[in-house]
GUDO-247897 format. One record per residue (C-alpha): x negated, z negated, y; residue number from 1; residue in three letters. Coordinates in nm, 2 decimals, always signed. Each point is the difference from the previous one (the first is absolute). Example, Ala and Ser with C-alpha at 12.3 -4.5 7.8 and 13.67 -1.06 7.14 Angstrom:
<ketors>
- px_pz_py_i_aa
- -1.23_-0.78_-0.45_1_ALA
- -0.14_+0.07_+0.34_2_SER
</ketors>
This chain:
<ketors>
- px_pz_py_i_aa
- -4.42_+4.16_-8.75_1_MET
- -0.36_+0.00_+0.14_2_LYS
- +0.13_-0.20_+0.30_3_LYS
- +0.17_-0.24_-0.24_4_LEU
- -0.32_-0.06_-0.19_5_ASN
- -0.19_-0.06_+0.33_6_GLN
- +0.26_-0.25_+0.11_7_ALA
- +0.00_-0.18_-0.33_8_LEU
- -0.38_-0.01_-0.01_9_ALA
- +0.02_-0.23_+0.30_10_MET
- +0.15_-0.27_-0.22_11_LEU
- -0.34_-0.07_-0.17_12_SER
- -0.14_-0.14_+0.33_13_CYS
- +0.12_-0.36_-0.07_14_THR
- -0.29_-0.24_+0.00_15_ALA
- -0.04_-0.28_-0.26_16_VAL
- -0.14_-0.35_+0.05_17_LEU
- -0.38_+0.01_-0.04_18_THR
- -0.16_-0.18_+0.29_19_ALA
- -0.06_-0.35_+0.11_20_CYS
- +0.15_-0.17_+0.31_21_GLY
- +0.16_-0.31_+0.14_22_GLY
- +0.06_-0.22_+0.31_23_SER
- +0.13_-0.34_+0.09_24_ASP
- +0.36_-0.06_-0.11_25_SER
- +0.27_-0.03_+0.26_26_THR
- +0.29_-0.02_-0.26_27_ALA
- +0.24_-0.29_+0.01_28_PRO
- -0.09_-0.32_-0.18_29_ALA
- +0.17_-0.09_-0.33_30_SER
- +0.36_-0.09_+0.02_31_ALA
- +0.26_-0.13_-0.24_32_ALA
- +0.19_+0.25_-0.21_33_ALA
- +0.35_+0.10_+0.10_34_GLY
- +0.23_+0.28_+0.08_35_SER
- -0.12_+0.30_+0.21_36_THR
- -0.09_-0.13_+0.35_37_PRO
- +0.10_+0.18_+0.32_38_PRO
- -0.28_+0.19_+0.18_39_ALA
- -0.04_+0.15_+0.34_40_SER
- -0.04_+0.38_+0.05_41_ALA
- -0.36_-0.05_+0.12_42_SER
- -0.10_-0.16_-0.33_43_THR
- +0.20_+0.23_-0.23_44_THR
- -0.14_+0.33_+0.13_45_ALA
- -0.28_+0.12_-0.22_46_GLY
- +0.14_-0.13_-0.33_47_TYR
- +0.21_+0.17_-0.27_48_LEU
- +0.22_-0.16_-0.11_49_PRO
- +0.03_-0.14_+0.35_50_VAL
- -0.03_-0.37_+0.02_51_LYS
- +0.34_-0.15_-0.06_52_GLY
- +0.15_+0.32_-0.15_53_ASP
- +0.33_-0.09_-0.16_54_SER
- +0.03_+0.32_-0.21_55_ALA
- -0.34_+0.10_-0.13_56_ALA
- -0.03_+0.23_-0.29_57_TYR
- -0.10_-0.14_-0.34_58_ILE
- -0.24_+0.29_-0.05_59_ASP
- -0.14_-0.02_+0.36_60_THR
- -0.37_+0.06_+0.08_61_ARG
- -0.14_-0.26_+0.22_62_LEU
- -0.15_+0.15_+0.32_63_GLN
- -0.20_-0.14_+0.29_64_ILE
- -0.05_+0.22_+0.30_65_THR
- -0.32_-0.09_+0.19_66_PHE
- -0.10_+0.10_+0.36_67_VAL
- -0.29_+0.19_-0.15_68_THR
- -0.12_+0.07_-0.35_69_ALA
- -0.03_-0.33_-0.19_70_PRO
- -0.31_-0.13_-0.16_71_GLN
- +0.06_-0.01_-0.38_72_PRO
- -0.18_-0.25_-0.21_73_GLY
- -0.13_-0.03_-0.36_74_ILE
- +0.15_-0.34_-0.09_75_GLY
- +0.30_-0.22_+0.02_76_GLY
- +0.37_+0.02_-0.10_77_THR
- +0.34_+0.09_+0.14_78_ILE
- +0.27_-0.22_-0.15_79_LYS
- +0.38_+0.01_+0.00_80_VAL
- +0.20_-0.32_-0.05_81_TYR
- +0.37_-0.06_-0.07_82_LYS
- +0.10_-0.22_+0.30_83_ALA
- +0.26_-0.21_-0.19_84_ALA
- -0.26_-0.18_-0.22_85_ASP
- -0.34_+0.13_+0.12_86_ASN
- -0.05_+0.18_-0.34_87_SER
- -0.26_+0.27_+0.00_88_LEU
- +0.15_+0.34_-0.09_89_VAL
- -0.29_+0.24_+0.07_90_ASP
- -0.37_+0.00_+0.06_91_THR
- -0.21_+0.29_+0.13_92_ILE
- -0.37_-0.06_-0.05_93_ASP
- -0.23_+0.25_+0.19_94_VAL
- -0.32_-0.13_-0.17_95_SER
- -0.15_+0.18_-0.30_96_ALA
- +0.12_-0.27_-0.24_97_SER
- +0.27_+0.21_-0.18_98_ILE
- -0.23_+0.28_-0.10_99_VAL
- -0.30_-0.22_-0.07_100_THR
- +0.20_-0.20_-0.24_101_ALA
- +0.06_+0.31_-0.21_102_GLY
- -0.36_+0.05_-0.09_103_GLY
- -0.04_+0.35_+0.15_104_GLU
- -0.34_+0.16_+0.06_105_THR
- +0.11_+0.30_+0.21_106_GLN
- -0.11_+0.03_+0.36_107_THR
- +0.20_+0.29_+0.14_108_VAL
- +0.34_-0.16_+0.06_109_THR
- +0.04_-0.31_+0.23_110_PRO
- +0.00_-0.35_-0.15_111_TYR
- +0.13_-0.17_+0.31_112_GLY
- +0.35_+0.04_+0.13_113_ASN
- +0.13_+0.07_-0.35_114_THR
- +0.29_-0.16_-0.17_115_GLU
- +0.19_+0.07_-0.33_116_ILE
- +0.37_+0.09_+0.04_117_ASP
- +0.26_-0.03_-0.27_118_GLN
- +0.25_+0.27_+0.12_119_ILE
- +0.35_-0.08_-0.10_120_GLY
- -0.07_-0.37_-0.05_121_LYS
- +0.33_-0.11_+0.16_122_SER
- +0.22_+0.22_-0.24_123_VAL
- +0.14_-0.24_-0.26_124_ALA
- +0.09_+0.27_-0.25_125_SER
- -0.36_+0.13_-0.03_126_LEU
- -0.23_-0.13_-0.27_127_THR
- -0.28_+0.24_+0.10_128_GLN
- -0.14_+0.06_+0.35_129_TRP
- -0.26_+0.21_+0.18_130_ARG
- -0.33_-0.18_+0.07_131_TYR
- -0.23_+0.16_+0.26_132_VAL
- -0.27_-0.09_+0.24_133_TYR
- +0.10_+0.05_+0.36_134_TYR
- -0.14_-0.07_+0.35_135_GLN
- +0.23_-0.26_+0.16_136_PRO
- -0.14_+0.02_+0.36_137_VAL
- -0.05_+0.32_+0.19_138_THR
- -0.09_+0.06_+0.37_139_VAL
- +0.12_+0.31_+0.19_140_ALA
- -0.09_+0.00_+0.36_141_GLY
- +0.09_-0.34_+0.14_142_ASN
- +0.26_-0.08_-0.27_143_VAL
- -0.08_-0.21_-0.31_144_ALA
- +0.24_+0.04_-0.29_145_THR
- +0.03_-0.25_-0.29_146_ILE
- +0.17_+0.11_-0.32_147_LYS
- +0.12_-0.30_-0.20_148_LEU
- +0.02_+0.01_-0.38_149_HIS
- +0.31_+0.19_-0.12_150_ASP
- +0.33_-0.19_-0.02_151_GLY
- -0.12_-0.34_+0.12_152_VAL
- +0.26_-0.05_+0.27_153_LEU
- +0.37_-0.08_-0.07_154_ALA
- +0.31_+0.07_+0.20_155_TYR
- +0.14_-0.24_+0.26_156_ASN
- -0.30_-0.23_+0.00_157_THR
- -0.22_-0.16_+0.26_158_ASP
- -0.38_+0.06_-0.02_159_TYR
- -0.31_-0.06_+0.20_160_TYR
- -0.35_+0.16_+0.00_161_VAL
- -0.34_-0.15_+0.04_162_THR
- -0.33_+0.18_+0.04_163_MET
- -0.35_-0.15_-0.05_164_ASP
- -0.27_+0.05_+0.26_165_PRO
- -0.21_+0.30_-0.08_166_GLY
- +0.27_+0.23_-0.13_167_VAL
- +0.08_+0.17_+0.33_168_LEU
- -0.11_-0.07_+0.35_169_ALA
- +0.08_+0.14_+0.35_170_GLY
- +0.25_-0.04_+0.28_171_LYS
- +0.38_+0.00_-0.04_172_VAL
- +0.21_-0.02_+0.31_173_ASN
- -0.31_-0.06_+0.20_174_GLY
- -0.11_-0.31_-0.19_175_ALA
- -0.27_-0.03_-0.26_176_GLY
- +0.11_-0.02_-0.37_177_LEU
- -0.19_-0.05_-0.32_178_ASN
- +0.22_-0.23_-0.19_179_ALA
- +0.37_-0.10_-0.04_180_ILE
- +0.08_-0.35_-0.11_181_THR
- +0.31_-0.22_-0.06_182_GLY
- +0.35_+0.08_-0.09_183_SER
- +0.10_+0.11_+0.35_184_LYS
- -0.28_+0.23_+0.09_185_GLY
- +0.16_+0.31_-0.16_186_TRP
- +0.34_-0.06_-0.16_187_ALA
- +0.29_+0.23_-0.09_188_PHE
- +0.32_+0.01_-0.21_189_HIS
- +0.08_+0.29_-0.24_190_THR
- +0.32_+0.19_+0.02_191_LYS
- +0.28_+0.01_-0.26_192_ASN
- +0.00_+0.23_-0.30_193_ALA
- +0.14_+0.35_+0.04_194_PRO
- +0.37_+0.04_-0.06_195_ALA
- -0.02_+0.30_-0.23_196_ALA
- -0.16_-0.04_-0.34_197_PRO
- -0.09_+0.37_-0.06_198_THR
- -0.03_+0.16_+0.35_199_ALA
- -0.27_-0.12_+0.24_200_VAL
- -0.20_+0.13_+0.30_201_THR
- -0.37_-0.04_+0.09_202_VAL
- -0.14_+0.02_+0.35_203_ASP
- -0.35_-0.11_+0.11_204_ASP
- +0.12_-0.09_+0.35_205_ASP
- +0.38_+0.04_+0.04_206_GLY
- +0.32_-0.16_-0.14_207_PRO
- +0.01_+0.03_-0.38_208_ALA
- +0.02_-0.21_-0.32_209_ASP
- -0.37_+0.01_-0.06_210_PHE
- -0.33_+0.06_+0.17_211_ARG
- -0.18_+0.14_-0.30_212_SER
- +0.09_+0.25_-0.28_213_VAL
- -0.10_-0.25_-0.26_214_GLN
- +0.23_-0.26_+0.14_215_GLY
- +0.28_+0.24_-0.05_216_ALA
- -0.11_+0.09_-0.36_217_LEU
- -0.02_-0.37_-0.08_218_ASN
- +0.36_-0.03_+0.11_219_TRP
- +0.11_+0.30_-0.20_220_ILE
- -0.19_-0.12_-0.31_221_MET
- +0.17_-0.35_+0.03_222_ALA
- +0.35_+0.14_+0.04_223_ASN
- +0.00_+0.33_-0.19_224_GLY
- -0.24_-0.04_-0.29_225_CYS
- +0.07_+0.18_-0.33_226_VAL
- +0.25_-0.17_-0.23_227_ALA
- -0.02_-0.36_+0.11_228_THR
- +0.09_+0.02_+0.37_229_CYS
- +0.35_+0.01_+0.15_230_THR
- -0.05_+0.34_+0.17_231_ASN
- -0.21_+0.17_-0.27_232_ALA
- +0.22_+0.31_-0.04_233_ALA
- +0.07_+0.05_+0.37_234_ASP
- -0.16_+0.26_+0.22_235_ALA
- -0.26_-0.16_+0.23_236_LYS
- -0.15_+0.10_+0.33_237_THR
- -0.30_-0.10_+0.21_238_VAL
- -0.01_+0.17_+0.34_239_THR
- -0.33_-0.01_+0.18_240_ILE
- +0.00_+0.04_+0.38_241_LYS
- -0.28_+0.18_+0.18_242_ASN
- -0.32_-0.22_+0.00_243_GLY
- -0.33_-0.08_-0.15_244_ASP
- +0.01_-0.19_-0.33_245_TYR
- -0.35_-0.11_-0.12_246_ASN
- +0.07_-0.14_-0.35_247_GLU
- -0.03_+0.04_-0.37_248_MET
- +0.34_+0.03_-0.19_249_LEU
- +0.14_-0.09_-0.34_250_PHE
- +0.34_+0.09_-0.15_251_LEU
- +0.10_-0.10_-0.36_252_ARG
- +0.32_-0.01_-0.20_253_ASN
- +0.22_+0.18_+0.25_254_VAL
- +0.22_+0.31_-0.06_255_ASN
- +0.18_+0.23_+0.25_256_ASN
- -0.19_-0.09_+0.31_257_LEU
- -0.04_+0.23_+0.30_258_THR
- -0.28_-0.08_+0.25_259_ILE
- +0.05_+0.22_+0.31_260_THR
- -0.19_+0.02_+0.33_261_GLY
- +0.14_+0.06_+0.35_262_GLU
- -0.24_+0.29_+0.04_263_SER
- -0.27_+0.16_-0.22_264_ARG
- -0.29_-0.04_+0.24_265_ALA
- +0.14_-0.31_+0.18_266_GLY
- +0.01_-0.23_-0.30_267_VAL
- -0.36_-0.05_-0.14_268_VAL
- -0.05_-0.24_-0.29_269_VAL
- -0.37_-0.03_-0.07_270_HIS
- -0.29_-0.22_-0.13_271_TYR
- -0.37_+0.04_-0.06_272_ASP
- -0.01_-0.06_-0.37_273_ASN
- -0.24_+0.16_-0.25_274_TYR
- -0.18_-0.04_-0.33_275_GLU
- -0.30_-0.20_+0.12_276_SER
- +0.24_-0.24_+0.19_277_TYR
- +0.28_-0.04_-0.26_278_ASN
- -0.13_+0.15_-0.32_279_PRO
- +0.21_+0.20_-0.25_280_SER
- +0.32_+0.19_+0.02_281_THR
- +0.17_-0.33_-0.03_282_GLY
- +0.32_-0.16_-0.13_283_GLY
- +0.20_-0.32_+0.02_284_SER
- -0.14_-0.31_-0.18_285_LYS
- +0.13_-0.34_-0.10_286_THR
- -0.31_-0.16_+0.17_287_ALA
- -0.29_+0.11_+0.22_288_VAL
- -0.27_+0.16_-0.21_289_GLN
- -0.37_-0.11_-0.01_290_THR
- -0.16_+0.30_-0.16_291_THR
- -0.32_+0.12_+0.18_292_LEU
- -0.03_+0.38_+0.01_293_THR
- -0.30_+0.22_+0.07_294_ASN
- +0.02_+0.15_+0.35_295_GLU
- -0.30_+0.21_+0.11_296_GLN
- -0.24_-0.20_-0.22_297_GLY
- +0.13_-0.34_+0.10_298_ALA
- +0.31_-0.21_-0.09_299_THR
- +0.33_-0.04_+0.17_300_ARG
- +0.29_-0.22_-0.12_301_ARG
- +0.30_+0.21_-0.11_302_SER
- +0.31_-0.21_+0.08_303_LEU
- +0.24_+0.24_-0.17_304_GLY
- +0.21_+0.15_+0.29_305_GLY
- -0.22_+0.31_+0.05_306_GLY
- -0.09_+0.24_+0.27_307_ARG
- +0.33_+0.17_+0.10_308_ALA
- +0.19_-0.07_+0.32_309_VAL
- +0.33_+0.00_-0.19_310_LEU
- +0.03_-0.11_-0.37_311_LEU
- +0.33_+0.07_-0.17_312_VAL
- +0.09_-0.13_-0.35_313_GLU
- +0.31_+0.01_-0.22_314_ALA
- +0.21_+0.20_+0.25_315_ALA
- +0.25_+0.28_-0.03_316_ASP
- +0.15_+0.22_+0.27_317_LEU
- -0.24_-0.11_+0.27_318_LEU
- +0.03_+0.23_+0.30_319_LYS
- -0.26_+0.01_+0.28_320_LEU
- +0.11_+0.19_+0.30_321_ASN
- -0.12_+0.10_+0.35_322_ASN
- -0.31_-0.22_+0.06_323_PHE
- -0.38_+0.00_-0.03_324_THR
- -0.18_-0.19_-0.28_325_LEU
- -0.37_+0.00_+0.07_326_LYS
- -0.31_-0.16_-0.15_327_ASN
- -0.24_-0.03_+0.29_328_THR
- -0.31_-0.04_-0.20_329_HIS
- -0.29_+0.22_+0.12_330_VAL
- -0.22_+0.12_-0.28_331_LYS
- -0.37_-0.11_+0.00_332_GLN
- -0.27_+0.04_-0.26_333_ALA
- -0.05_-0.37_-0.03_334_ILE
- +0.36_-0.04_-0.13_335_TYR
- +0.20_+0.10_-0.30_336_ASN
- +0.26_+0.18_+0.20_337_ASN
- +0.31_+0.05_-0.21_338_GLN
- +0.29_-0.10_+0.24_339_ALA
- +0.36_+0.08_-0.10_340_GLU
- +0.28_+0.00_+0.25_341_THR
- +0.24_-0.07_-0.29_342_MET
- -0.02_-0.08_-0.37_343_TYR
- +0.34_+0.07_-0.16_344_PHE
- -0.06_-0.21_-0.31_345_ASN
- +0.33_+0.05_-0.17_346_SER
- +0.03_+0.20_-0.33_347_ALA
- +0.32_+0.02_-0.21_348_THR
- +0.17_+0.30_-0.14_349_LEU
- +0.35_-0.10_+0.13_350_ASN
- -0.10_-0.14_+0.34_351_GLY
- -0.31_-0.01_+0.22_352_SER
- +0.12_+0.26_+0.25_353_ARG
- -0.17_+0.03_+0.34_354_LEU
- +0.11_+0.22_+0.29_355_ILE
- -0.21_+0.05_+0.31_356_ALA
- +0.15_+0.22_+0.28_357_THR
- -0.14_+0.08_+0.34_358_SER
- -0.29_-0.23_-0.06_359_MET
- -0.37_-0.01_+0.10_360_ASN
- -0.25_-0.14_-0.26_361_PHE
- -0.34_-0.01_+0.16_362_ILE
- -0.33_-0.12_-0.16_363_SER
- -0.32_+0.16_-0.14_364_ALA
- -0.08_-0.07_-0.37_365_GLN
- +0.30_-0.06_-0.24_366_ASP
- +0.27_+0.02_+0.27_367_THR
- +0.29_-0.01_-0.25_368_ILE
- +0.01_-0.14_-0.35_369_GLN
- +0.32_+0.03_-0.19_370_THR
- +0.17_-0.05_-0.33_371_LYS
- +0.36_+0.06_-0.10_372_GLY
- +0.22_+0.28_+0.16_373_TRP
- -0.10_+0.07_+0.36_374_ALA
- +0.13_+0.26_+0.25_375_TRP
- -0.19_+0.05_+0.33_376_PHE
- +0.20_+0.23_+0.23_377_TYR
- -0.09_+0.14_+0.34_378_GLN
- -0.28_-0.26_+0.02_379_SER
- -0.36_+0.00_+0.11_380_TYR
- -0.28_-0.13_-0.23_381_ILE
- -0.35_-0.02_+0.13_382_ALA
- -0.32_-0.09_-0.18_383_GLY
- -0.33_+0.14_-0.15_384_ASP
- -0.10_-0.10_-0.35_385_VAL
- +0.27_-0.01_-0.28_386_ASP
- +0.24_-0.09_+0.27_387_PHE
- +0.30_+0.05_-0.23_388_ILE
- -0.03_-0.15_-0.34_389_TRP
- +0.16_-0.22_-0.27_390_GLY
- +0.20_+0.01_-0.32_391_SER
- +0.35_+0.13_+0.08_392_PRO
- +0.26_+0.16_-0.22_393_PHE
- +0.06_+0.23_+0.29_394_ALA
- -0.12_-0.01_+0.36_395_ALA
- +0.11_+0.28_+0.23_396_VAL
- -0.13_+0.09_+0.35_397_PHE
- +0.26_+0.23_+0.14_398_GLU
- +0.00_+0.17_+0.34_399_GLN
- -0.28_-0.24_+0.10_400_SER
- -0.35_+0.03_+0.14_401_GLU
- -0.30_-0.11_-0.20_402_LEU
- -0.28_-0.04_+0.25_403_HIS
- -0.37_-0.03_-0.08_404_THR
- -0.19_-0.22_+0.25_405_VAL
- -0.37_+0.03_+0.06_406_PHE
- -0.20_-0.23_-0.22_407_ASP
- -0.29_-0.16_+0.19_408_PRO
- -0.15_-0.14_-0.32_409_THR
- +0.00_+0.35_-0.16_410_GLY
- -0.16_+0.15_+0.31_411_ALA
- -0.27_-0.27_+0.00_412_ALA
- -0.12_+0.12_-0.35_413_LEU
- -0.14_+0.32_+0.15_414_GLY
- +0.20_+0.32_-0.07_415_PRO
- +0.37_-0.09_+0.02_416_TYR
- +0.08_-0.13_-0.35_417_SER
- +0.36_+0.10_-0.01_418_GLY
- +0.33_-0.17_-0.04_419_ASP
- +0.29_-0.01_-0.26_420_TYR
- +0.37_-0.01_+0.05_421_LEU
- +0.11_-0.14_-0.34_422_PHE
- -0.12_-0.19_-0.30_423_GLN
- +0.28_-0.03_-0.26_424_ALA
- +0.07_-0.22_-0.30_425_ARG
- +0.36_+0.11_-0.05_426_ALA
- +0.23_-0.11_-0.28_427_ALA
- -0.01_+0.23_-0.31_428_PHE
- +0.29_+0.23_-0.03_429_GLY
- +0.10_-0.02_+0.37_430_TYR
- -0.08_+0.22_+0.30_431_PRO
- -0.26_-0.22_+0.17_432_GLY
- -0.09_+0.10_+0.35_433_PHE
- +0.17_+0.29_+0.17_434_VAL
- -0.06_+0.14_+0.35_435_VAL
- +0.30_+0.22_+0.10_436_LEU
- +0.04_+0.22_+0.31_437_ASN
- -0.25_-0.21_+0.20_438_SER
- -0.31_+0.05_+0.22_439_LYS
- -0.36_-0.08_-0.09_440_LEU
- -0.18_-0.06_+0.34_441_THR
- -0.32_-0.16_+0.12_442_ALA
- -0.19_-0.14_+0.29_443_ASP
- -0.18_+0.27_+0.20_444_ALA
- -0.34_-0.13_-0.10_445_ASN
- +0.08_+0.02_-0.38_446_VAL
- -0.21_+0.30_-0.11_447_PRO
- +0.17_+0.30_-0.15_448_ALA
- -0.01_+0.00_-0.38_449_GLY
- -0.10_-0.36_-0.02_450_SER
- +0.32_-0.16_-0.14_451_THR
- +0.14_+0.01_-0.36_452_TYR
- +0.36_-0.01_-0.11_453_LEU
- -0.09_-0.27_-0.26_454_ALA
- -0.27_-0.15_-0.21_455_ARG
- +0.04_-0.15_-0.35_456_SER
- -0.02_-0.37_-0.05_457_GLY
- -0.23_+0.08_-0.29_458_GLY
- +0.14_-0.28_-0.21_459_LEU
- -0.04_-0.03_-0.38_460_THR
- +0.25_-0.08_-0.26_461_VAL
- -0.10_-0.37_+0.01_462_ALA
- +0.10_+0.00_+0.37_463_ASN
- +0.35_+0.10_-0.08_464_GLY
- +0.01_+0.34_+0.16_465_TYR
- -0.06_+0.36_-0.11_466_CYS
- -0.24_+0.28_+0.08_467_ASN
- -0.21_+0.25_-0.19_468_THR
- -0.21_-0.27_-0.16_469_LEU
- +0.25_-0.02_-0.28_470_TYR
- -0.10_+0.14_-0.33_471_THR
- +0.32_+0.21_+0.00_472_SER
- -0.14_+0.18_+0.30_473_GLY
- +0.32_-0.08_+0.18_474_SER
- +0.06_-0.20_+0.32_475_PHE
- +0.33_-0.13_-0.14_476_SER
- +0.07_-0.26_-0.26_477_ASN
- +0.34_-0.14_-0.10_478_PRO
- -0.12_-0.36_+0.05_479_ASN
- -0.19_+0.05_+0.32_480_LEU
- +0.02_+0.13_+0.35_481_GLY
- -0.09_+0.34_+0.15_482_CYS
- -0.18_+0.17_+0.28_483_ASP
- +0.31_+0.20_+0.11_484_ASN
- +0.01_+0.14_+0.36_485_ILE
- +0.19_+0.30_+0.12_486_ALA
- +0.00_+0.18_+0.34_487_PHE
- +0.30_+0.22_+0.06_488_VAL
- +0.07_+0.21_+0.31_489_GLY
- -0.24_-0.17_+0.24_490_ASN
- -0.19_+0.10_+0.31_491_GLN
- -0.37_-0.05_-0.07_492_VAL
- -0.25_-0.04_+0.27_493_GLY
- -0.36_+0.14_+0.00_494_PRO
- -0.15_-0.34_-0.08_495_HIS
- +0.11_+0.04_-0.37_496_ILE
- -0.28_+0.12_-0.22_497_ALA
- +0.02_+0.35_-0.16_498_THR
- -0.01_-0.16_-0.35_499_VAL
- +0.27_-0.24_+0.10_500_GLY
- -0.05_-0.26_-0.26_501_TRP
- -0.31_-0.21_-0.03_502_TYR
- -0.15_+0.04_-0.35_503_THR
- -0.33_-0.18_+0.01_504_GLN
- -0.15_-0.22_-0.13_505_PRO
- +0.29_-0.11_-0.23_506_LEU
- +0.21_+0.20_-0.24_507_PRO
- +0.33_+0.10_+0.15_508_ASP
- +0.33_+0.16_-0.09_509_PRO
- -0.07_+0.36_+0.11_510_THR
- +0.16_+0.16_-0.31_511_THR
- +0.35_-0.07_+0.13_512_ALA
- +0.34_+0.09_-0.13_513_THR
- +0.33_+0.06_+0.18_514_ALA
- +0.09_-0.37_-0.03_515_THR
- -0.34_-0.18_-0.01_516_THR
- -0.33_-0.02_+0.18_517_GLY
- -0.11_+0.14_+0.33_518_TRP
- +0.24_+0.27_+0.13_519_ARG
- +0.05_+0.20_+0.32_520_GLU
- +0.24_+0.27_+0.10_521_SER
- +0.15_+0.16_+0.31_522_GLY
- -0.27_-0.11_+0.24_523_SER
- -0.02_+0.16_+0.34_524_VAL
- -0.25_-0.02_+0.29_525_THR
- +0.07_-0.17_+0.34_526_ALA
- +0.11_+0.35_+0.12_527_SER
- +0.25_+0.04_-0.28_528_GLY
- -0.19_+0.26_-0.20_529_SER
- -0.04_-0.04_-0.38_530_VAL
- -0.30_-0.22_-0.07_531_ALA
- -0.27_+0.13_-0.23_532_ASP
- -0.02_-0.25_-0.29_533_ILE
- -0.17_+0.23_-0.24_534_SER
- -0.31_-0.21_+0.02_535_GLY
- +0.17_-0.32_-0.10_536_ARG
- -0.16_-0.20_-0.29_537_ALA
- +0.33_-0.04_-0.18_538_SER
- +0.15_+0.26_-0.24_539_SER
- +0.35_-0.08_+0.13_540_ALA
- -0.08_+0.04_+0.37_541_SER
- +0.16_+0.35_-0.01_542_THR
- +0.31_-0.08_-0.19_543_SER
- +0.31_+0.12_+0.18_544_ALA
- +0.22_-0.30_-0.04_545_ASP
- -0.13_-0.32_-0.18_546_PRO
- +0.27_-0.12_-0.23_547_THR
- +0.21_-0.29_+0.11_548_GLY
- -0.16_-0.07_+0.34_549_VAL
- +0.15_+0.26_+0.24_550_SER
- +0.28_-0.23_+0.13_551_ASN
- +0.07_-0.37_+0.02_552_ARG
- +0.29_+0.02_-0.24_553_THR
- -0.22_+0.12_-0.28_554_ALA
- -0.29_-0.23_+0.09_555_ILE
- +0.21_-0.32_-0.01_556_PHE
- +0.22_+0.12_-0.29_557_GLY
- -0.18_-0.24_-0.24_558_GLY
- +0.10_-0.31_+0.19_559_TRP
- +0.20_-0.26_-0.21_560_ASN
- -0.05_+0.19_-0.33_561_SER
- +0.12_+0.33_+0.13_562_GLY
- +0.29_-0.12_+0.22_563_ALA
- -0.20_+0.14_+0.30_564_GLY
- -0.04_-0.10_+0.36_565_TRP
- +0.07_+0.21_+0.31_566_GLN
- -0.15_-0.18_+0.30_567_PRO
- +0.13_+0.10_+0.35_568_THR
- -0.13_-0.08_+0.35_569_PRO
</ketors>
């Protein structure tokens, strides 16, 4: 796993557009619009889609491969036109105008090369979408990649691309390039729609139905949405081939979908998204939001879509299998660093089931946020502060590895400040978070005794959750949520503090019962010997068998008003 983390860390090296540059244009002069023109091999090389491509993907990234690293600029636009009538279908503006127009005062995230994406825009059945800031132009080595806004291209259609001087400059195929003009400079035709409405493939560089995971999700949402779509009740699959997928994702109103990767380490879906960049946990909205939030003493516009890589809403029986979901954000003191890989924002008593098997979830602060009924099996979850949290009925981590990564911001404060695995706001009367027959591990440079099993959210009655602030002296209330976390039969590493549970400075549920509060039983050391938990700060940390959480049948027995749910790999 250490080798996996080292390999995945290399993904964060992609450079973004920040510098000025330009040269004289050698692009073709303007020409009349028409069908996709033929092009010679010498002029098509270096472009993706290639010039004259007759089967481009509707979710394609535009790419230009330069002889050497291109010179990125700070102004100008990239535009895509429909060739049949010269109508403009998309504009990418690399200037600072989008962010400046929002009235922000923050100075830690870039203003230039920033656009607002409406993820899911092309899905006719949606009435709410995910709005996020994103960086449309990235440069890695000598390749410049342009991500268009989501869903702007249609099937079986001719398009052409123009680029203003000053956006990118360098040599392509040995000739200077700093602009693309006219309808024949870079033209392509998109392929037909997939044949299957509910089973599609994704590959970043080989034959498939889509080039991006979101392209496939848009197709599934359009054809298999809840209730109103033709294939609503059918089983659905998205198969992702090995590759690198740099994108934020959105899924809404879809049941019975399996997203599976070709290999766990070979399929990496990732993005650098975090609180200071896209504030709040997020959710879908009917329109882009204009609220300015306080971020490190200055303001940042909160568009609504939030800081997770994957946002899921109104879904049941979603299965994620055999790939890596990573938030590549690197924590720094200048940022608010919450950065989920996934926010499963679905919470109904008779639905809202999530299965994650043979998965990697890698981030730092707030790696997984979940609601509903969630089962993580034989998966790897890495983070540092509150890296598993949320408001579930039941969320089980079984035969999995919960790995604490070194926190550079904690180390910068002086003596290592410590990390926390969980922060719970579980539904009252339900199991909450359960860690079952799993391993608690850490990076080698995480100090022994520095990490806590959980800390309380410290929320009051007015906030809608429960803790010992209540006048009843209880951390449970029939109308509110609970701080319920149980560890049963786990291997515990030396990084876990002797007291186990973080009890300062806020009140916390240390007076636990067999069914509520902070509980631990059956813990062993890395060598397999019985772990000494006598020093734990919870009265229930020595209970032999916490009631109702020793197996998944019992834990998920409350699903659908007692009908129960038995998830399987």
